[in-house]
DSSP file (Angstrom, degrees, kcal/mol; ACC not computed):
  #  RESIDUE AA STRUCTURE BP1 BP2  ACC     N-H-->O    O-->H-N    N-H-->O    O-->H-N    TCO  KAPPA ALPHA  PHI   PSI    X-CA   Y-CA   Z-CA
    1    1 A M              0   0    0      0, 0.0   115,-0.0     0, 0.0     0, 0.0   0.000 360.0 360.0 360.0 142.1   20.8    7.6   -4.7
    2    2 A S        +     0   0    0      2,-0.0     2,-0.2     0, 0.0   114,-0.0   0.584 360.0 111.0 -97.7 -13.6   22.6    9.6   -7.3
    3    3 A E        +     0   0    0    112,-0.1     2,-0.3     2,-0.0   116,-0.0  -0.417  39.4 168.7 -66.9 133.1   20.1    9.3  -10.1
    4    4 A R        -     0   0    0     -2,-0.2     2,-0.3   115,-0.1   112,-0.1  -0.956  23.3-133.4-136.7 158.5   18.3   12.5  -11.0
    5    5 A F        -     0   0    0     -2,-0.3   108,-0.0   111,-0.2    -2,-0.0  -0.854  12.0-128.8-117.4 153.7   16.1   13.3  -13.9
    6    6 A T     >  -     0   0    0     -2,-0.3     4,-2.3     1,-0.1     5,-0.2  -0.523  29.5-109.8 -91.5 161.2   16.0   16.3  -16.2
    7    7 A P  H  > S+     0   0    0      0, 0.0     4,-2.1     0, 0.0     5,-0.1   0.838 121.1  55.1 -58.8 -31.7   12.8   18.3  -17.0
    8    8 A E  H  > S+     0   0    0      2,-0.2     4,-2.3     1,-0.2     5,-0.1   0.910 107.3  48.3 -65.8 -42.9   13.0   16.8  -20.5
    9    9 A E  H  > S+     0   0    0      2,-0.2     4,-2.6     1,-0.2     5,-0.2   0.909 110.0  52.6 -62.8 -42.3   13.0   13.2  -19.1
   10   10 A L  H  X S+     0   0    0     -4,-2.3     4,-2.3     1,-0.2    -2,-0.2   0.926 110.6  47.5 -58.4 -46.4   10.0   14.1  -16.8
   11   11 A E  H  X S+     0   0    0     -4,-2.1     4,-2.3     1,-0.2    -1,-0.2   0.901 111.2  51.2 -63.6 -40.7    8.1   15.5  -19.9
   12   12 A R  H  X S+     0   0    0     -4,-2.3     4,-2.9     1,-0.2    -1,-0.2   0.920 110.7  48.4 -62.8 -43.2    8.9   12.3  -21.9
   13   13 A W  H  X S+     0   0    0     -4,-2.6     4,-2.5     1,-0.2    -2,-0.2   0.890 110.0  51.9 -65.6 -38.2    7.7   10.1  -19.0
   14   14 A K  H  X S+     0   0    0     -4,-2.3     4,-2.1     2,-0.2    -1,-0.2   0.913 111.2  47.8 -63.6 -41.5    4.5   12.1  -18.8
   15   15 A R  H  X S+     0   0    0     -4,-2.3     4,-2.4     2,-0.2    -2,-0.2   0.943 112.3  48.7 -62.1 -48.1    3.9   11.7  -22.5
   16   16 A L  H  X S+     0   0    0     -4,-2.9     4,-1.9     1,-0.2    -2,-0.2   0.893 110.9  51.2 -57.3 -40.1    4.6    7.9  -22.3
   17   17 A D  H  < S+     0   0    0     -4,-2.5    -1,-0.2     1,-0.2    -2,-0.2   0.902 111.3  47.9 -62.7 -42.1    2.3    7.6  -19.3
   18   18 A A  H  < S+     0   0    0     -4,-2.1    -2,-0.2     1,-0.2    -1,-0.2   0.871 115.5  44.4 -69.6 -36.9   -0.5    9.4  -21.3
   19   19 A E  H  < S+     0   0    0     -4,-2.4    -1,-0.2    -5,-0.1    -2,-0.2   0.742  96.8  87.9 -80.3 -25.1    0.0    7.3  -24.4
   20   20 A A  S  < S-     0   0    0     -4,-1.9     3,-0.1    82,-0.2    83,-0.1  -0.303  94.0 -84.3 -76.9 159.7    0.2    3.9  -22.7
   21   21 A T        -     0   0    0      1,-0.1    -1,-0.1    44,-0.1    20,-0.1  -0.337  59.2 -95.5 -58.9 139.8   -2.8    1.7  -21.9
   22   22 A A        -     0   0    0     18,-0.1    19,-2.2    -3,-0.1    -1,-0.1  -0.240  60.1 -97.4 -61.0 148.1   -4.3    2.7  -18.6
   23   23 A G  S    S+     0   0    0     17,-0.2     2,-0.2    -3,-0.1    17,-0.1  -0.321  80.9  86.8 -96.8-178.4   -3.2    0.7  -15.5
   24   24 A P        -     0   0    0      0, 0.0    21,-0.4     0, 0.0    17,-0.3   0.549  61.2-167.9 -72.0 159.3   -3.0   -1.1  -13.3
   25   25 A W        +     0   0    0     15,-0.2     2,-0.3    -2,-0.2    15,-0.2  -0.808  10.0 175.1-111.0 153.3   -1.3   -3.8  -15.3
   26   26 A R  E     -A   39   0A   0     13,-2.4    13,-3.2    -2,-0.3     2,-0.4  -0.979  30.5-115.3-155.2 152.5   -0.7   -7.4  -14.3
   27   27 A W  E     -A   38   0A   0     -2,-0.3     2,-0.4    11,-0.2    11,-0.2  -0.704  27.3-160.7 -84.1 133.3    0.7  -10.6  -15.9
   28   28 A E  E     -A   37   0A   0      9,-3.4     9,-2.3    -2,-0.4     2,-0.4  -0.961   3.8-167.1-117.2 139.0   -1.7  -13.5  -16.4
   29   29 A L  E     -A   36   0A   0     -2,-0.4     2,-0.7     7,-0.2     7,-0.2  -0.994   7.3-165.5-126.2 124.8   -0.5  -17.1  -17.0
   30   30 A N  E  >> -A   35   0A   0      5,-2.8     5,-1.7    -2,-0.4     4,-1.3  -0.913   3.1-173.4-111.7 101.7   -2.8  -19.9  -18.2
   31   31 A L  T  45S+     0   0    0     -2,-0.7    -1,-0.2     3,-0.2     5,-0.0   0.826  82.4  55.0 -65.9 -33.4   -1.0  -23.1  -17.5
   32   32 A K  T  45S+     0   0    0      1,-0.2    -1,-0.2     3,-0.1    -2,-0.0   0.941 120.5  28.0 -69.2 -47.8   -3.6  -25.2  -19.4
   33   33 A S  T  45S-     0   0    0      2,-0.1    -1,-0.2     0, 0.0    -2,-0.2   0.508 103.6-127.3 -89.7  -4.0   -3.5  -23.2  -22.6
   34   34 A R  T  <5 +     0   0    0     -4,-1.3     2,-0.4     1,-0.2    -3,-0.2   0.946  58.5 147.8  56.0  51.9    0.2  -22.2  -22.1
   35   35 A N  E   < -A   30   0A   0     -5,-1.7    -5,-2.8     2,-0.0     2,-0.4  -0.963  30.2-171.8-121.8 133.5   -0.7  -18.6  -22.7
   36   36 A V  E     +A   29   0A   0     -2,-0.4    16,-0.6    -7,-0.2     2,-0.3  -0.986  15.2 161.6-124.0 133.8    1.0  -15.6  -21.1
   37   37 A R  E     -AB  28  51A   0     -9,-2.3    -9,-3.4    -2,-0.4     2,-0.6  -0.996  37.4-126.2-151.4 154.7   -0.3  -12.1  -21.4
   38   38 A L  E     -AB  27  50A   0     12,-3.5    11,-2.6    -2,-0.3    12,-1.7  -0.905  35.2-167.3-100.3 124.6   -0.1   -8.6  -19.8
   39   39 A C  E     +AB  26  48A   0    -13,-3.2   -13,-2.4    -2,-0.6     2,-0.3  -0.827  22.7 118.3-117.2 152.4   -3.5   -7.3  -19.0
   40   40 A G  E     + B   0  47A   0      7,-2.3     7,-2.4    -2,-0.3   -17,-0.2  -0.923  16.6 101.2-174.8-158.2   -4.7   -3.8  -18.0
   41   41 A G     >  -     0   0    0    -19,-2.2     4,-1.0   -17,-0.3     5,-0.1  -0.307  66.1 -28.9  92.9-176.8   -7.0   -1.0  -18.9
   42   42 A R  T  4 S+     0   0    0      2,-0.2     2,-0.2     3,-0.1   -20,-0.1  -0.988 114.6  43.0-128.5 138.9  -10.3    0.2  -17.7
   43   43 A P  T >4 S-     0   0    0      0, 0.0     3,-2.0     0, 0.0     4,-0.2   0.629 129.2 -69.4 -59.3 165.9  -12.7   -1.3  -16.6
   44   44 A R  T 34 S-     0   0    0      1,-0.3    -2,-0.2    -2,-0.2    -3,-0.1   0.042 103.6 -24.1 -42.2 118.7  -10.3   -3.3  -14.5
   45   45 A F  T 3< S+     0   0    0     -4,-1.0    -1,-0.3   -21,-0.4    -4,-0.2   0.631  90.5 130.5  59.3  23.0   -8.1   -5.7  -16.5
   46   46 A D    <   +     0   0    0     -3,-2.0     2,-0.4    -7,-0.1    -5,-0.2   0.596  56.3  71.3 -84.8  -6.9  -10.4   -6.1  -19.5
   47   47 A L  E    S-B   40   0A   0     -7,-2.4    -7,-2.3    -4,-0.2     2,-0.8  -0.857  74.4-134.3-109.3 140.5   -7.7   -5.4  -22.1
   48   48 A T  E     -B   39   0A   0     -2,-0.4    -9,-0.3    -9,-0.2     3,-0.2  -0.860  21.7-176.5 -85.5 112.7   -4.8   -7.4  -23.3
   49   49 A V  E     -     0   0A   0    -11,-2.6    16,-1.4    -2,-0.8     2,-0.3   0.907  69.6  -8.3 -76.8 -44.7   -2.0   -4.9  -23.3
   50   50 A M  E     +BC  38  64A   0    -12,-1.7   -12,-3.5    14,-0.2    -1,-0.3  -0.983  65.6 163.5-153.8 139.5    0.5   -7.5  -24.7
   51   51 A D  E     -BC  37  63A   0     12,-1.7    12,-3.6    -2,-0.3     2,-0.3  -0.781  33.3-105.1-141.4-169.9    0.6  -11.2  -25.5
   52   52 A F  E     - C   0  62A   0    -16,-0.6     2,-0.3    10,-0.3   -16,-0.1  -0.910  23.1-168.2-127.3 147.6    2.8  -13.5  -27.6
   53   53 A E  E     - C   0  61A   0      8,-2.6     8,-2.9    -2,-0.3    -2,-0.0  -0.990  38.5 -90.3-134.4 143.2    2.2  -15.3  -30.9
   54   54 A R  E     - C   0  60A   0     -2,-0.3     2,-0.4     6,-0.2     6,-0.3  -0.215  40.2-169.5 -53.8 139.2    4.2  -18.0  -32.6
   55   55 A Y  E >>  - C   0  59A   0      4,-2.6     4,-0.6     1,-0.2     3,-0.6  -0.884  54.0 -46.9-136.8 100.7    6.9  -16.5  -34.8
   56   56 A G  T 34 S-     0   0    0     -2,-0.4    -1,-0.2     1,-0.2     3,-0.1  -0.332  92.8 -56.6  68.8-156.6    8.6  -19.0  -37.0
   57   57 A F  T 34 S+     0   0    0      1,-0.1    -1,-0.2    -3,-0.1     3,-0.0   0.526 127.4  55.6 -97.1  -6.5    9.8  -22.3  -35.6
   58   58 A H  T <4 S-     0   0    0     -3,-0.6     2,-0.3     1,-0.0    -2,-0.1   0.405 110.2 -29.2-113.1   1.9   12.1  -21.0  -32.8
   59   59 A G  E  <  -C   55   0A   0     -4,-0.6    -4,-2.6    -3,-0.1     2,-0.3  -0.963  60.8 -80.8 178.3-160.9   10.0  -18.7  -30.6
   60   60 A A  E     -C   54   0A   0     -2,-0.3    -6,-0.2    -6,-0.3    -3,-0.0  -0.921  24.5-144.0-134.0 157.8    7.2  -16.2  -30.1
   61   61 A A  E     -C   53   0A   0     -8,-2.9    -8,-2.6    -2,-0.3     2,-0.1  -0.945  26.7-110.3-121.7 144.7    6.8  -12.5  -30.8
   62   62 A P  E     -C   52   0A   0      0, 0.0    17,-2.1     0, 0.0     2,-0.4  -0.392  24.8-150.5 -69.5 149.2    4.8  -10.1  -28.6
   63   63 A R  E     -CD  51  78A   0    -12,-3.6   -12,-1.7    15,-0.3     2,-0.3  -0.959  11.4-156.3-117.7 143.3    1.6   -8.6  -29.9
   64   64 A F  E     -CD  50  77A   0     13,-2.7    13,-2.5    -2,-0.4     2,-0.3  -0.847  21.9-103.6-120.2 154.6    0.4   -5.2  -28.8
   65   65 A L  E     - D   0  76A   0    -16,-1.4     2,-0.5    -2,-0.3    11,-0.2  -0.573  31.7-163.1 -75.4 132.9   -3.0   -3.5  -28.6
   66   66 A E  E     - D   0  75A   0      9,-3.1     9,-2.2    -2,-0.3     2,-0.6  -0.983  10.8-144.5-121.9 123.8   -3.8   -1.0  -31.3
   67   67 A R  E     - D   0  74A   0     -2,-0.5     2,-0.3     7,-0.2     7,-0.2  -0.761  22.2-128.6 -86.1 124.7   -6.7    1.5  -30.9
   68   68 A M    >   -     0   0    0      5,-2.4     3,-1.0    -2,-0.6     5,-0.1  -0.579  10.9-143.4 -74.0 129.0   -8.4    2.0  -34.2
   69   69 A A  T 3  S+     0   0    0     -2,-0.3    -1,-0.1     1,-0.2    -2,-0.0   0.823  95.2  50.7 -66.4 -33.7   -8.6    5.8  -34.9
   70   70 A S  T 3  S+     0   0    0      3,-0.0     2,-0.3     2,-0.0    -1,-0.2   0.521 119.8  13.2 -87.0  -3.7  -12.0    5.7  -36.5
   71   71 A S  S <  S-     0   0    0     -3,-1.0     0, 0.0     2,-0.2     0, 0.0  -0.882  81.0 -96.3-154.0-177.3  -13.8    3.7  -33.8
   72   72 A T  S    S+     0   0    0     -2,-0.3     2,-0.1    -5,-0.1    -3,-0.1   0.369  82.5 120.4 -89.9   4.5  -13.7    2.4  -30.3
   73   73 A M        -     0   0    0     -5,-0.1    -5,-2.4    -6,-0.1     2,-0.4  -0.385  44.3-166.1 -70.7 146.1  -12.4   -1.0  -31.6
   74   74 A M  E     -D   67   0A   0     -7,-0.2     2,-0.3    -2,-0.1    -7,-0.2  -0.996   4.5-173.4-133.3 140.6   -9.1   -2.3  -30.5
   75   75 A L  E     -D   66   0A   0     -9,-2.2    -9,-3.1    -2,-0.4     2,-0.4  -0.933  23.9-123.1-130.3 154.4   -7.0   -5.1  -32.0
   76   76 A L  E     -D   65   0A   0     -2,-0.3     2,-0.3   -11,-0.2   -11,-0.2  -0.833  31.8-177.2 -94.0 132.2   -3.9   -7.0  -31.2
   77   77 A H  E     -D   64   0A   0    -13,-2.5   -13,-2.7    -2,-0.4     2,-0.0  -0.953  31.8-101.9-128.9 150.4   -1.1   -6.9  -33.8
   78   78 A R  E >   -D   63   0A   0     -2,-0.3     3,-1.9   -15,-0.3   -15,-0.3  -0.335  42.0-104.5 -71.4 157.7    2.3   -8.6  -33.8
   79   79 A C  G >  S+     0   0    0    -17,-2.1     3,-2.2     1,-0.3    21,-0.2   0.716 109.7  74.6 -60.2 -27.7    5.2   -6.4  -33.0
   80   80 A E  G >  S+     0   0    0      1,-0.3     3,-1.2     2,-0.2    -1,-0.3   0.687  80.5  74.4 -66.6 -10.6    6.6   -5.9  -36.5
   81   81 A R  G <  S+     0   0    0     -3,-1.9    -1,-0.3     1,-0.2    -2,-0.2   0.811 104.9  38.7 -62.0 -28.2    3.7   -3.6  -37.2
   82   82 A W  G <  S+     0   0    0     -3,-2.2    18,-2.9    -4,-0.2    -1,-0.2   0.062  85.5 143.3-110.8  20.5    5.7   -1.1  -35.0
   83   83 A A  E <   -E   99   0B   0     -3,-1.2     2,-0.4    16,-0.2    16,-0.2  -0.406  26.7-174.2 -64.2 138.2    9.1   -2.0  -36.3
   84   84 A K  E     -E   98   0B   0     14,-2.4    14,-3.1    -2,-0.1     2,-0.2  -0.997  27.2-118.3-141.2 132.7   11.4    1.0  -36.5
   85   85 A V        -     0   0    0     -2,-0.4     2,-0.5    12,-0.2    12,-0.1  -0.463  34.9-123.3 -66.4 134.9   15.0    1.3  -37.9
   86   86 A V    >   -     0   0    0     10,-0.5     3,-2.4     3,-0.2     6,-0.2  -0.718  25.5-113.5 -85.0 124.3   17.4    2.4  -35.1
   87   87 A V  T 3  S+     0   0    0     -2,-0.5    -1,-0.1     1,-0.3     0, 0.0  -0.349 103.6  19.4 -59.1 132.5   19.3    5.5  -35.9
   88   88 A G  T 3  S+     0   0    0     -2,-0.0    -1,-0.3     1,-0.0     3,-0.1   0.245 117.7  69.6  88.8 -13.6   23.0    4.7  -36.3
   89   89 A R    X   +     0   0    0     -3,-2.4     3,-2.6     1,-0.1    -3,-0.2   0.057  55.3 122.7-121.7  21.3   22.2    1.1  -36.9
   90   90 A E  G >   +     0   0    0      1,-0.3     3,-1.9     2,-0.2     4,-0.2   0.836  67.6  64.5 -55.1 -33.4   20.6    1.4  -40.3
   91   91 A H  G 3  S+     0   0    0      1,-0.3    -1,-0.3     2,-0.1     3,-0.2   0.627 105.3  46.5 -66.1 -12.1   23.2   -1.0  -41.8
   92   92 A H  G X> S+     0   0    0     -3,-2.6     3,-2.5    -6,-0.2     4,-2.2   0.258  76.1 114.9-107.5   9.2   21.7   -3.7  -39.5
   93   93 A S  T <4  +     0   0    0     -3,-1.9    -1,-0.1     1,-0.3    -2,-0.1   0.634  65.5  66.6 -66.5 -13.4   18.0   -3.0  -40.3
   94   94 A D  T 34 S+     0   0    0     -3,-0.2    -1,-0.3    -4,-0.2     3,-0.1   0.699 123.8  13.2 -76.9 -15.5   17.5   -6.4  -41.9
   95   95 A W  T <4 S+     0   0    0     -3,-2.5     2,-0.4     1,-0.2    -2,-0.2   0.464 125.1  54.2-135.2  -4.7   18.0   -8.1  -38.6
   96   96 A F     <  +     0   0    0     -4,-2.2   -10,-0.5    -7,-0.2     2,-0.3  -0.944  57.4 141.0-137.9 115.2   17.9   -5.4  -35.9
   97   97 A Q        -     0   0    0     -2,-0.4     2,-0.2   -12,-0.1   -12,-0.2  -0.941  40.1-119.0-141.0 164.1   15.0   -2.9  -35.4
   98   98 A A  E     -E   84   0B   0    -14,-3.1   -14,-2.4    -2,-0.3     2,-0.6  -0.632  21.8-120.8 -99.1 163.8   13.2   -1.4  -32.4
   99   99 A I  E     -E   83   0B   0     -2,-0.2     2,-0.8   -16,-0.2   -16,-0.2  -0.927  21.8-167.0-102.7 119.6    9.6   -1.6  -31.5
  100  100 A D        +     0   0    0    -18,-2.9     3,-0.1    -2,-0.6   -17,-0.0  -0.662  36.5 131.3-109.9  76.1    8.0    1.8  -31.3
  101  101 A H     >  -     0   0    0     -2,-0.8     4,-3.0     1,-0.1     5,-0.3  -0.968  62.6-122.6-123.1 144.4    4.6    1.1  -29.6
  102  102 A P  H  > S+     0   0    0      0, 0.0     4,-2.2     0, 0.0   -82,-0.2   0.882 112.3  44.8 -55.8 -40.4    3.4    3.3  -26.7
  103  103 A D  H  > S+     0   0    0      2,-0.2     4,-2.3   -38,-0.2     5,-0.2   0.923 115.0  47.9 -71.7 -41.0    3.1    0.3  -24.3
  104  104 A A  H  > S+     0   0    0      1,-0.2     4,-2.3     2,-0.2    -1,-0.2   0.899 113.7  48.4 -62.6 -40.5    6.5   -1.2  -25.3
  105  105 A N  H  X S+     0   0    0     -4,-3.0     4,-2.5     1,-0.2     5,-0.2   0.906 109.7  52.6 -66.1 -40.1    8.1    2.3  -24.9
  106  106 A F  H  X S+     0   0    0     -4,-2.2     4,-1.7    -5,-0.3    -2,-0.2   0.916 110.0  47.5 -61.2 -46.1    6.4    2.7  -21.5
  107  107 A M  H  X S+     0   0    0     -4,-2.3     4,-0.8     1,-0.2    -1,-0.2   0.929 114.6  46.6 -61.8 -46.3    7.8   -0.7  -20.3
  108  108 A A  H >< S+     0   0    0     -4,-2.3     3,-0.5     1,-0.2     4,-0.4   0.896 113.6  47.2 -63.5 -41.7   11.3    0.1  -21.5
  109  109 A E  H >X S+     0   0    0     -4,-2.5     4,-2.7     1,-0.2     3,-1.0   0.765  96.6  72.9 -74.0 -27.7   11.4    3.6  -20.1
  110  110 A A  H 3X S+     0   0    0     -4,-1.7     4,-2.7     1,-0.3    -1,-0.2   0.868  90.0  60.6 -57.0 -35.5   10.0    2.5  -16.7
  111  111 A R  H << S+     0   0    0     -4,-0.8    -1,-0.3    -3,-0.5    -2,-0.2   0.845 112.5  37.1 -63.1 -30.5   13.4    0.9  -15.9
  112  112 A L  H <> S+     0   0    0     -3,-1.0     4,-0.9    -4,-0.4    -2,-0.2   0.836 118.4  49.8 -83.8 -36.5   15.1    4.3  -16.3
  113  113 A A  H  X S+     0   0    0     -4,-2.7     4,-2.7     1,-0.2     5,-0.3   0.910  99.2  63.1 -72.7 -41.4   12.3    6.3  -14.7
  114  114 A L  H  X S+     0   0    0     -4,-2.7     4,-2.5     1,-0.2     5,-0.2   0.892 101.6  48.2 -56.8 -48.0   11.7    4.4  -11.5
  115  115 A P  H  > S+     0   0    0      0, 0.0     4,-2.2     0, 0.0    -1,-0.2   0.898 114.3  48.2 -59.1 -39.0   15.2    4.9   -9.9
  116  116 A C  H  X S+     0   0    0     -4,-0.9     4,-2.4     2,-0.2  -111,-0.2   0.901 112.2  47.8 -68.5 -38.6   15.0    8.6  -10.6
  117  117 A L  H  X S+     0   0    0     -4,-2.7     4,-2.2     2,-0.2    -1,-0.2   0.869 111.1  51.6 -68.9 -34.7   11.5    8.9   -9.2
  118  118 A I  H  X S+     0   0    0     -4,-2.5     4,-2.7    -5,-0.3    -2,-0.2   0.938 110.8  48.7 -64.1 -46.0   12.5    6.9   -6.1
  119  119 A A  H  X S+     0   0    0     -4,-2.2     4,-2.6     1,-0.2    -2,-0.2   0.910 112.0  48.8 -60.0 -43.2   15.5    9.3   -5.6
  120  120 A A  H  X S+     0   0    0     -4,-2.4     4,-2.3     1,-0.2    -1,-0.2   0.892 112.4  48.3 -66.4 -37.7   13.2   12.3   -6.0
  121  121 A L  H  X S+     0   0    0     -4,-2.2     4,-2.6     2,-0.2    -2,-0.2   0.916 111.8  48.9 -66.5 -43.1   10.8   10.9   -3.5
  122  122 A E  H  X S+     0   0    0     -4,-2.7     4,-2.3     2,-0.2    -2,-0.2   0.907 112.3  49.0 -61.8 -41.9   13.6   10.1   -1.0
  123  123 A E  H  X S+     0   0    0     -4,-2.6     4,-2.3     2,-0.2    -2,-0.2   0.902 112.0  49.1 -65.4 -40.3   14.9   13.7   -1.5
  124  124 A S  H  X S+     0   0    0     -4,-2.3     4,-2.3     2,-0.2    -2,-0.2   0.912 110.8  49.1 -63.7 -44.1   11.4   15.1   -1.0
  125  125 A E  H  X S+     0   0    0     -4,-2.6     4,-2.1     2,-0.2    -2,-0.2   0.876 110.6  51.3 -66.0 -36.7   10.9   13.0    2.2
  126  126 A A  H  X S+     0   0    0     -4,-2.3     4,-2.1     2,-0.2    -2,-0.2   0.900 110.2  48.9 -64.4 -40.2   14.3   14.2    3.5
  127  127 A E  H  X S+     0   0    0     -4,-2.3     4,-2.4     2,-0.2    -2,-0.2   0.890 110.4  51.5 -68.1 -36.1   13.4   17.8    2.9
  128  128 A K  H  X S+     0   0    0     -4,-2.3     4,-2.4     2,-0.2    -2,-0.2   0.900 109.7  49.2 -65.3 -39.4   10.0   17.3    4.7
  129  129 A A  H  X S+     0   0    0     -4,-2.1     4,-2.1     2,-0.2    -2,-0.2   0.888 111.7  48.9 -65.8 -39.2   11.7   15.7    7.7
  130  130 A L  H  X S+     0   0    0     -4,-2.1     4,-2.5     2,-0.2    -2,-0.2   0.917 111.7  49.1 -66.3 -43.1   14.2   18.7    7.8
  131  131 A M  H  X S+     0   0    0     -4,-2.4     4,-2.8     2,-0.2    -2,-0.2   0.887 110.1  51.5 -62.7 -39.7   11.3   21.1    7.6
  132  132 A R  H  X S+     0   0    0     -4,-2.4     4,-2.8     2,-0.2    -1,-0.2   0.909 109.2  51.0 -62.7 -41.7    9.4   19.2   10.4
  133  133 A K  H  X S+     0   0    0     -4,-2.1     4,-2.2     2,-0.2    -2,-0.2   0.946 113.8  43.8 -60.5 -50.0   12.6   19.5   12.5
  134  134 A H  H  X S+     0   0    0     -4,-2.5     4,-2.7     1,-0.2    -2,-0.2   0.877 113.5  51.1 -63.1 -38.9   12.8   23.2   11.9
  135  135 A T  H  X S+     0   0    0     -4,-2.8     4,-2.5     2,-0.2    -2,-0.2   0.910 110.0  49.6 -66.1 -40.6    9.1   23.7   12.5
  136  136 A D  H  X S+     0   0    0     -4,-2.8     4,-2.4     2,-0.2    -2,-0.2   0.915 111.9  48.9 -60.6 -43.6    9.2   21.8   15.7
  137  137 A R  H  X S+     0   0    0     -4,-2.2     4,-2.6     2,-0.2    -2,-0.2   0.914 112.2  47.7 -64.2 -42.8   12.2   23.9   16.9
  138  138 A L  H  X S+     0   0    0     -4,-2.7     4,-2.9     1,-0.2    -1,-0.2   0.892 110.8  53.0 -63.6 -38.4   10.4   27.2   15.9
  139  139 A E  H  X S+     0   0    0     -4,-2.5     4,-2.3     2,-0.2    -2,-0.2   0.928 109.3  47.1 -62.1 -45.6    7.3   26.0   17.7
  140  140 A V  H  X S+     0   0    0     -4,-2.4     4,-2.6     2,-0.2    -2,-0.2   0.925 113.1  50.0 -61.6 -45.0    9.2   25.3   20.9
  141  141 A E  H  X S+     0   0    0     -4,-2.6     4,-2.7     1,-0.2    -2,-0.2   0.903 110.5  49.9 -60.0 -42.0   10.9   28.7   20.6
  142  142 A A  H  X S+     0   0    0     -4,-2.9     4,-2.4     2,-0.2    -1,-0.2   0.888 111.7  47.6 -66.7 -37.3    7.6   30.4   20.1
  143  143 A I  H  X S+     0   0    0     -4,-2.3     4,-2.7     2,-0.2    -2,-0.2   0.917 113.0  48.5 -65.8 -43.7    6.1   28.6   23.2
  144  144 A E  H  X S+     0   0    0     -4,-2.6     4,-2.5     2,-0.2    -2,-0.2   0.903 112.4  49.1 -62.5 -42.9    9.1   29.5   25.3
  145  145 A R  H  X S+     0   0    0     -4,-2.7     4,-2.7     2,-0.2    -2,-0.2   0.923 112.4  48.1 -61.5 -44.9    8.9   33.2   24.1
  146  146 A Y  H  X S+     0   0    0     -4,-2.4     4,-2.6     2,-0.2    -2,-0.2   0.917 111.8  49.0 -62.0 -44.1    5.1   33.2   24.9
  147  147 A E  H  X S+     0   0    0     -4,-2.7     4,-2.3     2,-0.2    -1,-0.2   0.910 112.5  48.5 -64.6 -40.5    5.7   31.7   28.4
  148  148 A A  H  X S+     0   0    0     -4,-2.5     4,-2.3     2,-0.2    -2,-0.2   0.927 112.4  47.7 -64.2 -45.0    8.5   34.3   29.1
  149  149 A D  H  X S+     0   0    0     -4,-2.7     4,-2.7     1,-0.2    -2,-0.2   0.898 111.6  51.2 -60.9 -41.5    6.3   37.1   27.9
  150  150 A E  H  X S+     0   0    0     -4,-2.6     4,-2.8     2,-0.2    -2,-0.2   0.890 109.1  50.0 -62.7 -41.1    3.4   35.8   30.0
  151  151 A L  H  X S+     0   0    0     -4,-2.3     4,-2.6     2,-0.2    -2,-0.2   0.895 112.0  48.5 -67.9 -37.5    5.7   35.6   33.1
  152  152 A V  H  X S+     0   0    0     -4,-2.3     4,-2.3     2,-0.2    -2,-0.2   0.939 112.3  48.9 -66.3 -43.8    6.9   39.2   32.5
  153  153 A R  H  X S+     0   0    0     -4,-2.7     4,-1.6     1,-0.2    -2,-0.2   0.935 113.7  46.0 -60.8 -46.3    3.2   40.3   32.1
  154  154 A L  H  X S+     0   0    0     -4,-2.8     4,-1.0     1,-0.2    -1,-0.2   0.903 111.3  52.1 -59.6 -42.4    2.3   38.5   35.3
  155  155 A A  H  < S+     0   0    0     -4,-2.6     3,-0.4     1,-0.2    -1,-0.2   0.867 109.5  49.5 -64.8 -36.3    5.3   40.0   37.2
  156  156 A K  H  < S+     0   0    0     -4,-2.3    -1,-0.2     1,-0.2    -2,-0.2   0.816 108.1  55.6 -70.3 -29.3    4.3   43.5   36.1
  157  157 A A  H  < S+     0   0    0     -4,-1.6    -1,-0.2    -5,-0.2    -2,-0.2   0.708  85.4  92.6 -78.7 -18.5    0.8   42.9   37.3
  158  158 A V  S  < S-     0   0    0     -4,-1.0     2,-0.1    -3,-0.4    -4,-0.0  -0.611  84.4-119.1 -76.1 128.3    1.8   41.9   40.8
  159  159 A P              0   0    0      0, 0.0    -2,-0.1     0, 0.0    -1,-0.1  -0.413 360.0 360.0 -69.5 145.5    1.7   45.1   43.1
  160  160 A S              0   0    0     -4,-0.1    -2,-0.0    -2,-0.1    -4,-0.0   0.426 360.0 360.0 -81.1 360.0    5.0   46.0   44.6
């Protein structure tokens, strides 16, 4: 893999990880109520990270969890609460904006982060394998050297 990440990207991913709802996450589908939601948090799966709500006549909009600053209470709000004008696209702000919510950002960034993290892991595993190979060779050389020294010692100990 050719993907690599910069220290700045790693720091951004760490920040996103810290700000996002705790994992693990899973999708839940209720066929009876026709409800889809992303669940997670601690204790296990007790929070709705994201779900969908009717938005006009043509679709649905995601809702995200908001932690209230003054209490332990959490509420779901529709995505426009976190609407953000995209730099360079201000002239389209009436119909195009981004969602700036920690969980939404985490999901979007994961697509970029995962290939880089896989590449880093593969590189690390390759380095470990190479180190193991060198260590094994050094170990064999040390054993051979010890055996040779032992033979010399034994040969010197034999009376002539």
